[in-house]
C-alpha positions in Angstrom: 0.0 0.2 0.1 1.5 3.6 -0.7 2.7 6.0 1.3 0.1 8.5 0.0 -2.7 6.6 0.7 -1.9 5.5 4.3 -1.5 9.3 4.6 -4.8 9.7 3.0 -6.4 7.4 5.3 -4.6 9.1 8.4 -5.9 12.4 7.5 -9.7 10.7 7.0 -9.4 11.6 3.5 -10.2 8.4 1.8 -12.4 5.4 4.0 -10.4 2.5 3.8 -12.1 -0.7 2.8 -12.2 -3.9 5.0 -9.3 -4.5 2.5 -7.5 -1.8 3.1 -7.8 -2.4 6.9 -7.1 -6.0 6.9 -3.9 -5.7 5.3 -2.5 -2.8 7.3 -3.4 -5.1 10.8 -1.0 -7.7 8.7 1.6 -5.5 8.3 1.3 -4.3 11.9 1.2 -7.9 13.1 1.5 -7.0 16.8 -2.2 -6.2 17.1 -3.9 -8.4 19.2 -6.4 -10.7 17.6 -9.5 -9.3 19.6 -8.3 -5.4 18.5 -8.2 -6.4 15.3 -11.7 -8.4 15.3 -12.7 -5.2 16.5 -11.2 -2.8 13.9 -12.7 -5.2 11.0 -16.1 -4.9 12.7 -15.9 -1.1 12.3 -14.4 -1.2 9.2 -17.5 -3.1 7.7 -20.1 -1.3 9.2 -18.2 1.9 8.2 -18.5 0.7 4.3 -22.3 -0.2 4.9 -24.2 3.3 4.5 -28.5 3.1 4.6 -30.6 5.9 3.4 -34.4 5.5 4.4 -37.0 6.3 2.2 -38.8 9.0 4.3 -35.3 10.8 4.8 -35.2 10.9 1.0 -38.3 12.3 0.8 -37.6 14.8 3.2 -34.1 15.9 0.7 -36.9 15.4 -2.2 -36.9 12.1 -4.3 -35.6 14.2 -7.4 -32.0 14.5 -5.3 -31.8 10.8 -5.5 -32.1 10.8 -9.1 -29.3 13.0 -9.4 -27.0 11.0 -7.3 -27.9 8.2 -9.4 -26.4 10.3 -12.6 -23.6 11.0 -10.8 -22.8 7.8 -10.0 -23.7 7.0 -13.8 -21.4 9.5 -14.9 -18.5 8.2 -12.3 -18.5 4.7 -13.7 -17.5 2.9 -16.8 -19.8 0.1 -16.4 -23.2 -0.2 -14.4 -25.3 -3.3 -14.3 -28.8 -3.2 -12.9 -30.3 -6.2 -11.4 -33.9 -6.1 -12.5 -36.2 -8.9 -10.4 -39.2 -6.4 -10.2 -39.6 -3.2 -12.1 -37.4 -1.5 -15.2 -34.7 0.8 -14.2 -35.5 4.2 -13.7 -32.8 5.1 -16.9 -35.2 3.2 -19.7 -38.3 4.1 -18.3 -40.9 6.0 -20.4 -42.4 9.6 -18.7 -45.8 7.7 -18.2 -44.7 4.5 -16.8 -42.3 6.8 -14.5 -45.1 9.0 -13.2 -47.1 5.7 -12.5 -44.7 4.2 -10.3 -43.4 7.2 -8.9 -47.3 8.1 -7.3 -47.6 6.7 -3.7 -50.1 4.6 -3.6 -49.8 2.6 -0.2 -50.7 4.0 3.3 -47.0 5.2 4.5 -45.7 5.8 1.3 -43.6 9.4 1.7 -45.0 12.3 -0.3 -43.4 13.6 -2.9 -42.7 16.5 -5.7 -43.7 13.9 -8.4 -43.4 16.4 -11.5 -39.8 17.1 -10.3 -39.3 13.4 -9.3 -40.2 12.6 -13.2 -37.9 15.3 -14.7 -35.2 14.2 -12.4 -35.2 10.6 -13.6 -35.6 11.6 -17.0 -32.8 14.1 -17.0 -30.8 10.7 -15.6 -31.1 9.3 -19.0 -28.7 11.5 -20.5 -26.1 9.0 -19.1 -27.1 6.5 -21.8 -25.5 8.8 -24.8 -22.3 8.8 -23.3 -21.2 5.5 -25.4 -18.0 5.7 -23.7 -19.8 3.5 -20.6 -21.7 0.3 -20.8 -25.1 -0.2 -19.4 -25.9 -3.8 -18.8 -30.0 -4.8 -17.5 -30.6 -7.7 -16.3 -34.6 -8.1 -16.3 -36.7 -11.1 -14.8 -39.8 -11.4 -17.0 -42.2 -10.6 -13.8 -40.7 -7.4 -14.1 -41.7 -6.7 -17.6 -45.1 -8.7 -17.2 -46.4 -7.0 -13.7 -49.0 -4.3 -15.0 -47.4 -1.2 -12.9 -49.4 0.7 -15.0 -52.7 1.2 -17.5 -51.9 -1.5 -20.5 -50.9 1.1 -23.4 -48.3 2.7 -20.8 -47.2 -0.8 -20.5 -47.3 -1.8 -23.9 -45.0 1.7 -25.1 -42.8 1.3 -21.9 -42.0 -2.4 -23.2 -41.7 -0.9 -26.8 -39.0 1.9 -25.3 -36.6 -0.7 -23.8 -36.7 -2.6 -27.0 -35.5 0.2 -28.8 -33.1 1.3 -25.8 -31.4 -2.3 -26.1 -30.3 -0.9 -29.8 -28.0 1.3 -28.2 -24.3 0.2 -28.5 -23.6 0.7 -24.9 -26.5 -1.0 -23.6 -26.7 -5.1 -22.9 -30.3 -5.8 -22.1 -31.3 -9.6 -20.5 -34.3 -11.2 -20.0 -34.6 -14.4 -17.4 -37.6 -15.8 -18.5 -40.0 -17.8 -16.2 -38.9 -21.0 -18.1 -35.4 -20.5 -16.6 -34.4 -23.6 -13.9 -32.9 -20.9 -11.3 -31.8 -22.5 -8.1 -31.4 -19.4 -6.3 -34.3 -16.9 -5.8 -34.2 -13.7 -7.5 -34.6 -11.3 -4.4 -34.1 -7.5 -4.6 -33.0 -4.8 -6.8 -29.4 -4.0 -6.9 -27.0 -1.9 -9.2 -23.3 -2.3 -9.2 -21.1 0.7 -10.2 -17.7 -0.6 -11.6 -15.8 -2.7 -9.3 -16.3 0.2 -6.4 -20.2 0.2 -4.9 -23.1 -1.9 -4.8 -26.4 -0.2 -4.5 -29.2 -2.5 -2.8 -33.2 -1.4 -3.0 -35.6 -2.3 0.0 -39.2 -0.9 0.1 -37.7 0.8 3.7 -34.6 3.0 1.6 -30.8 2.2 -0.2 -28.4 0.2 1.4 -24.6 1.0 0.1 -22.4 -1.5 -0.1 -18.5 -1.0 -0.1 -16.4 -4.2 1.0 -14.9 -6.2 -2.2 -16.3 -9.1 -0.9 -20.2 -8.0 -1.1 -19.2 -6.1 -4.7 -17.7 -9.4 -5.5 -21.0 -11.4 -4.6 -23.3 -9.5 -6.3 -21.0 -9.5 -9.3 -21.2 -13.9 -9.0 -25.3 -13.0 -8.8 -25.4 -11.4 -11.9 -23.5 -13.5 -14.0 -25.4 -16.3 -12.4 -29.0 -14.9 -13.7 -27.5 -13.7 -16.8 -26.4 -16.8 -17.9 -29.6 -18.4 -18.0 -31.2 -14.8 -19.3 -32.4 -14.2 -23.0 -30.4 -11.5 -24.9 -30.3 -9.7 -28.1 -32.8 -10.3 -30.5 -34.2 -13.3 -28.1 -35.2 -10.5 -25.6 -36.4 -7.9 -28.1 -38.9 -10.8 -29.4 -39.7 -11.6 -25.8 -40.6 -7.8 -24.8 -42.4 -7.7 -28.3 -45.0 -10.2 -27.1 -45.5 -8.9 -23.8 -46.5 -5.5 -25.6 -48.7 -7.2 -27.7 -50.5 -9.4 -24.9 -51.2 -5.4 -23.4 -52.3 -3.8 -26.3 -53.5 -6.8 -28.8 -53.7 -5.7 -32.8 -57.1 -5.2 -33.7 -58.5 -5.6 -37.1 
């Protein structure tokens, strides 16, 4: 480890990862095991961040969209695992408005117009072809009727168009795929430095390299069993027609 990195850690300018702390402890050698275990536990805690939906709402949901855009702009590869809903980066305005509108008692109030506009603004990152975006959805995510049928059909057609971009890879895990591990929750991996995991109550950010590696393995496991390319676009078109069947 370089002296400059040690200096940045000592001055508080850099948060050491769990791996950094392990290397420092190995270098010191004489640290008692109980102290070393305590330091590693503190490092793991420091590298996990939780932001509740309520605190996001107090600051403004639109700010979260701006944060996502900034994270994408600072990454070369972004992987989205989407078992229940398409990413905001590939949503139409009408679909975004539908899913951002609170419907459950206890949902946080929000400025819908501003949140939708911020989500659409974040989509500009897709125009930078030096960055690659991988969207892995389940078939459930494209079939679940989260908006009126015409909006759903337009959303699926829009996703098929986005998939034609040279820097976008879109894959769909079909219901027919045999999987031994359930696709539990949404997560996004930014390069190999950060994972954000979305839950009903908020978002967890993980920076431990072991957590990042595990989520990359999860992503690869499901993508290997997914439809890609023209096969994924065909499924999107089929489901879109089911929402809005052609009329004679």
